[in-house]
C-alpha positions in Angstrom: 95.4 52.2 312.8 98.1 54.9 312.7 96.4 56.8 315.5 96.3 53.6 317.6 100.0 53.1 317.2 100.6 56.8 318.1 98.6 56.4 321.3 100.6 53.3 322.3 103.8 55.1 321.5 102.9 57.9 323.8 102.5 55.6 326.8 105.6 53.4 326.2 106.8 53.7 329.8 103.5 52.0 330.9 103.8 49.4 328.2 107.4 48.7 329.1 106.3 47.8 332.7 103.2 45.9 331.5 105.1 43.8 329.0 107.8 43.2 331.6 105.3 41.8 334.0 104.1 39.3 331.3 107.8 38.3 330.5 108.5 37.9 334.2 105.4 35.7 334.7 106.5 33.4 331.8 110.1 33.2 333.1 108.7 32.3 336.6 106.6 29.6 335.2 109.0 27.9 332.9 112.5 28.6 334.2 113.8 26.7 337.3 116.3 29.4 338.3 113.9 32.3 337.7 114.6 33.9 341.1 118.2 34.5 340.0 117.4 36.5 336.9 114.1 38.2 337.9 115.8 41.1 339.6 117.8 41.8 336.5 114.7 41.6 334.3 113.0 44.1 336.7 116.0 46.5 336.6 116.0 46.5 332.8 112.3 47.1 332.7 112.4 50.0 335.3 115.4 51.7 333.8 114.0 51.5 330.3 110.7 53.0 331.4 112.5 55.7 333.5 114.8 56.7 330.5 111.9 56.8 328.1 109.8 58.9 330.5 112.5 61.5 330.7 113.2 61.4 326.9 109.6 62.2 326.1 108.8 64.5 329.0 108.1 67.5 326.7 105.4 65.8 324.7 102.1 66.2 326.6 98.5 65.2 325.8 95.9 62.6 326.7 94.7 59.3 325.1 91.9 56.7 325.4 89.1 59.3 325.3 90.8 61.7 327.7 91.1 59.0 330.4 94.9 58.8 330.6 97.4 61.7 330.4 101.1 61.4 329.2 104.1 63.7 329.2 105.0 66.6 331.5 104.7 66.0 335.2 103.1 62.6 334.5 106.4 61.5 333.1 108.2 63.0 336.0 106.1 60.8 338.3 106.8 57.8 336.0 110.5 58.5 336.5 110.1 58.6 340.3 108.3 55.3 340.4 110.4 53.3 338.0 113.9 54.6 339.0 112.9 54.3 342.7 111.7 50.7 342.0 115.0 49.9 340.3 116.9 51.1 343.4 114.6 49.0 345.6 115.3 46.0 343.4 119.1 46.5 343.8 118.6 46.8 347.6 116.5 43.6 347.7 118.8 41.2 345.8 120.9 40.2 348.8 118.5 41.4 351.6 115.7 39.0 350.9 118.1 36.1 351.0 118.8 36.9 354.7 115.3 35.7 355.7 114.9 32.9 353.1 112.4 35.0 351.1 114.2 34.9 347.8 111.1 34.3 345.7 110.7 35.2 342.0 107.2 36.6 342.6 108.7 39.2 344.9 110.0 41.1 341.9 106.8 40.6 339.9 104.8 42.1 342.8 107.1 45.2 342.7 106.5 45.5 339.0 102.7 45.2 339.5 102.8 47.9 342.2 104.7 50.2 340.0 102.2 49.7 337.2 99.4 50.7 339.6 101.4 53.8 340.6 101.8 54.8 337.0 98.1 54.5 336.3 97.3 56.7 339.3 99.6 59.5 338.3 98.4 59.5 334.6 94.7 59.2 335.3 92.2 61.7 334.0 89.2 59.8 335.4 88.4 58.9 339.0 87.8 55.2 338.1 91.3 54.9 336.5 92.7 56.4 339.7 90.8 53.7 341.7 92.0 51.0 339.4 95.6 52.0 339.9 95.2 52.4 343.6 93.8 48.9 344.0 96.5 47.3 341.8 99.1 49.0 344.0 97.4 48.3 347.3 96.8 44.6 346.7 100.5 44.0 345.8 101.6 46.1 348.8 99.6 43.8 351.1 101.4 40.8 349.7 104.8 42.5 349.8 104.2 43.4 353.5 103.9 39.7 354.3 106.6 38.4 351.9 108.8 37.3 354.8 106.1 34.8 355.8 108.4 32.9 358.2 108.3 35.9 360.5 105.4 36.5 362.8 105.8 40.3 362.6 105.7 40.2 358.8 102.4 38.3 358.9 101.0 40.7 361.4 102.1 43.7 359.3 100.4 42.3 356.2 97.1 41.6 358.1 97.0 45.1 359.7 97.8 46.7 356.4 95.1 44.7 354.5 92.3 45.3 357.1 93.0 49.0 357.5 93.6 49.4 353.7 90.4 47.8 352.8 88.6 50.0 355.3 90.1 53.2 353.8 89.2 52.0 350.3 85.6 52.0 351.4 85.8 55.7 352.1 87.4 56.3 348.7 84.7 54.3 346.8 81.9 56.0 348.7 83.4 59.3 347.9 83.6 58.6 344.2 79.9 57.5 344.4 78.9 60.8 345.9 81.0 62.8 343.4 79.4 60.8 340.6 75.9 61.4 342.1 76.6 65.2 342.2 78.3 65.6 338.8 76.9 62.7 336.7 80.4 61.8 335.5 83.7 60.5 336.9 85.8 62.4 334.3 88.0 65.0 336.1 87.6 67.3 333.1 83.8 67.3 333.4 84.1 67.8 337.2 86.4 70.8 336.6 84.0 72.3 334.1 81.1 72.2 336.7 83.3 73.0 339.7 82.1 76.5 340.3 78.5 75.3 340.6 79.6 72.3 342.8 81.7 74.3 345.3 78.6 75.0 347.4 77.1 71.5 346.9 77.5 69.7 350.2 77.1 66.3 348.7 80.1 67.0 346.3 82.2 68.4 349.2 81.4 65.4 351.4 82.3 63.1 348.5 85.6 64.7 347.8 86.5 64.7 351.5 85.8 61.0 351.6 87.9 60.6 348.4 90.7 62.5 350.1 90.5 60.4 353.3 91.2 57.3 351.2 94.5 58.8 349.9 95.4 60.3 353.3 95.7 56.7 354.5 98.2 55.9 351.7 100.1 59.1 352.6 100.2 58.0 356.2 99.0 61.5 357.3 97.5 62.1 360.7 95.0 60.8 361.8 95.1 58.0 359.2 98.6 57.1 360.1 98.0 54.3 362.6 99.1 51.5 360.3 102.5 53.0 359.3 104.8 52.2 362.3 103.7 48.6 362.7 103.7 47.9 359.0 107.1 49.5 358.4 108.6 47.7 361.3 107.1 44.3 360.4 107.8 44.5 356.6 111.1 43.7 355.0 113.2 46.9 355.2 113.4 47.3 351.4 109.7 46.9 351.1 109.1 49.5 353.8 111.3 51.8 351.7 109.0 51.2 348.7 105.9 51.9 350.8 107.3 55.2 352.1 108.4 56.5 348.7 106.6 55.1 345.7 103.3 54.5 347.6 103.3 58.0 349.1 104.3 59.7 345.8 101.5 57.8 344.0 98.9 58.9 346.5 100.0 62.5 346.2 100.1 62.3 342.4 96.4 61.2 342.4 95.4 64.1 344.8 97.5 66.6 342.7 95.6 65.5 339.6 92.2 66.3 341.2 93.0 69.2 343.5 95.3 70.8 340.9 92.5 70.8 338.4 90.2 72.4 341.0 92.7 75.1 341.7 92.7 76.0 338.0 88.9 76.1 338.1 89.0 78.8 340.8 88.5 76.5 343.8 91.9 76.9 345.3 90.8 77.7 348.9 87.7 75.4 349.2 89.7 72.7 350.9 92.4 74.8 352.5 91.0 74.7 356.1 90.8 70.9 356.1 94.3 70.4 354.6 95.9 73.0 356.9 94.7 71.2 360.0 95.9 67.8 358.7 99.3 69.3 357.7 99.8 70.8 361.2 98.8 67.6 363.1 100.9 65.4 360.8 104.0 67.5 361.2 103.8 67.9 365.0 102.6 64.4 365.8 105.1 62.7 363.5 108.1 64.6 364.7 107.3 64.6 368.5 106.5 60.9 368.6 109.6 60.0 366.5 111.8 61.5 369.3 110.8 58.6 371.7 111.5 55.8 369.3 114.3 53.3 369.8 113.8 51.2 366.7 115.1 53.0 363.6 112.4 51.7 361.3 109.7 53.0 363.6 111.5 56.3 363.8 111.5 56.5 360.0 107.8 55.6 360.0 107.0 58.5 362.2 109.3 60.7 360.2 107.3 59.7 357.1 104.1 60.9 358.8 105.8 64.3 359.5 107.0 64.5 355.9 103.4 63.9 354.7 102.5 67.0 356.7 105.1 69.1 355.0 103.9 68.0 351.5 100.3 68.7 352.4 101.3 72.3 353.0 101.7 72.6 349.3 98.1 71.3 348.8 96.8 73.8 351.4 98.6 76.6 349.6 96.3 76.0 346.6 98.6 77.6 344.0 100.9 76.4 341.2 104.0 77.0 343.4 102.6 74.6 345.9 102.0 71.9 343.3 105.6 72.4 341.9 107.0 72.3 345.4 105.1 69.0 346.1 106.5 67.3 343.0 110.0 68.5 343.7 109.7 67.4 347.4 108.5 63.9 346.3 111.5 63.5 344.0 114.0 64.3 346.7 112.1 62.5 349.4 112.1 59.4 347.4 115.9 59.3 347.2 116.4 60.5 350.8 114.2 57.8 352.2 115.5 55.0 349.9 119.0 56.0 351.0 117.9 55.8 354.7 116.1 52.5 354.4 118.8 51.2 352.1 121.5 51.7 354.7 119.3 50.2 357.4 118.9 47.1 355.2 122.7 46.8 354.8 123.4 47.1 358.5 120.4 44.9 359.6 121.6 41.4 360.6 119.7 38.1 360.5 116.8 37.7 362.9 116.1 41.5 362.9 119.3 42.5 364.7 121.0 45.9 364.5 117.7 47.7 364.2 117.9 49.5 367.6 119.2 53.0 367.3 121.9 52.3 369.8 123.3 49.7 367.3 124.6 52.7 365.2 127.0 53.8 368.0 130.5 54.0 366.7 129.5 53.1 363.2 131.9 55.7 361.7 134.9 53.8 363.2 134.2 50.4 361.6 132.2 51.5 358.5 133.1 55.1 357.7 131.5 55.1 354.2 128.1 53.9 355.5 128.2 56.4 358.3 129.0 59.3 355.9 126.2 58.2 353.5 123.7 58.0 356.4 124.8 61.3 357.8 124.1 63.1 354.5 120.7 61.4 354.3 119.8 62.5 357.9 121.0 66.1 357.2 118.8 66.2 354.1 115.7 64.7 355.9 116.2 67.3 358.6 116.2 70.1 356.0 119.8 71.3 356.5 121.3 73.1 353.5 122.9 72.6 351.0 121.1 69.2 350.6 118.0 68.7 348.5 115.7 68.3 351.6 116.2 71.9 352.5 115.1 73.2 349.1 112.1 70.9 349.1 110.8 72.5 352.3 111.8 75.9 351.2 109.6 75.7 348.0 106.6 74.4 350.1 107.0 77.1 352.7 107.3 79.9 350.1 104.1 78.6 348.4 102.3 78.8 351.8 103.5 82.4 352.4 102.3 83.4 348.9 98.9 82.1 349.8 98.8 84.1 353.1 99.4 81.0 355.1 102.5 82.4 356.8 101.4 80.8 360.1 101.4 77.4 358.5 105.0 77.9 357.1 106.1 79.0 360.6 104.7 75.8 362.2 106.5 73.9 359.4 109.8 75.6 360.4 109.2 74.8 364.1 108.3 71.2 363.3 111.6 70.9 361.3 113.5 72.3 364.3 112.0 69.5 366.4 113.0 66.9 363.9 116.6 67.9 364.2 116.8 66.1 367.5 116.1 62.6 366.3 117.9 62.9 362.9 121.1 64.4 364.4 120.9 61.9 367.3 121.8 59.2 364.7 124.8 61.2 363.5 126.0 61.9 367.1 125.8 58.1 367.9 127.8 57.2 364.8 130.6 59.7 365.3 130.8 60.5 369.0 129.7 57.3 370.9 131.6 54.1 371.4 130.0 50.9 370.3 128.9 48.4 372.9 129.3 45.5 370.5 130.7 45.3 367.0 128.2 45.5 364.1 129.0 43.0 361.4 127.9 44.3 357.9 127.7 41.6 355.3 129.0 42.4 351.8 126.2 43.7 349.5 127.6 45.4 346.4 124.3 45.9 344.7 122.7 47.4 347.8 125.6 49.7 348.4 125.4 50.9 344.8 121.7 51.7 345.2 122.5 53.7 348.4 125.3 55.6 346.7 123.1 56.5 343.7 120.4 57.7 346.1 122.8 59.9 348.1 124.4 61.3 345.0 121.0 62.3 343.6 120.2 64.0 347.0 123.4 66.1 346.6 122.8 66.8 342.9 119.2 68.0 343.5 120.6 70.2 346.3 123.1 71.8 343.8 120.6 72.4 340.9 117.2 72.7 342.5 116.2 75.6 340.3 116.6 73.6 337.1 114.3 70.9 338.4 111.7 73.3 339.7 111.7 75.2 336.4 111.1 72.0 334.5 108.2 71.1 336.8 106.7 74.6 336.6 106.8 74.7 332.8 104.1 71.9 332.7 101.7 73.5 335.2 
């Protein structure tokens, strides 16, 4: 009995979210004004889980027959998901009222998606990863269409569902081939047998299919086709969740498996495939983003490019690459939540103010929003001293240490290309006159979420070494 309680104590962040979902469902069923208190219930749940994850980060191990890990970098991922979701909740409180989508179940869906992300990041078995992925994906499909009065929202949900279901087929078939080759879905067992499996074509094919399923969630080329339409059609706050929590969860699952293979001596088995995907994602995302006029589509293509940067860490196949990926996912979460948060604040009813030209002269009327957005754009572009620069630096260093200097050079060139569309926003805000005045409605909770995101981007840029040392200590 004592051991059972100890096991549950070790996964308290998961239990906080799971229990919160049950509480939220009961409140939704029996309280008439549930939609007014659901966001606050969600924030309490997420912040409690985030705080406890950081408090117990040093205590590592596994439970449930080695099917679920806790502590270390797993808890760091828990923090990314829960704290990021708390910011999304703050951003959503006023935003979803603009389109008459203020439903209590909106917040329950966010809680369920976070629970799925947490299962993925802590999984030690392929079936647990699949369980978490499906829980996250199904809720994402519903969230994409939460603004059901808008045709674009319905279209986004349908596209996401159809393509997501198709990609899940790759994933399940990949797990079946891996199971057929190994005789187990336990990652520990697969690692033990990896040296004998590295020349098994059935296993390699299975893992590549498994990887394709997650490349879809990462929005990496050529599995990116859903991202621009889904980001544009979804609620802006929901798109922020997709591009941060969803992407981080997909990478966490791949890190669990590939990281284990790296330790088993298979660091370079998948390097050729991952290098090609990284190059194509970076160049395609940044080049196509230049021609975009809708800021949400621009951020969608930017997200494709950032997936490419992060995949450099996987291609590197070393512990520095894994540490760089985790650090980048932390800072990317807050950079992108800051960007989508500001877009949600400026966005008017009926999807107005989403054109990039709408940001012309923003610094004159709303200097604080312009300054916050400028910091986020500088960080996304990788300009020091902001956190985005150090995220790319650690990934490029990892590539160089693995004799992939050419890949790091392409990453630098790709970053230089991205300067155009990121700095274009800054130029418009500070050096162009507005054709029409942009009216920004008062949204205190949303502004608070953006300020917290931007402050974290600055802080992680000041003390990147402290964070990377913490991450490295668990590898």
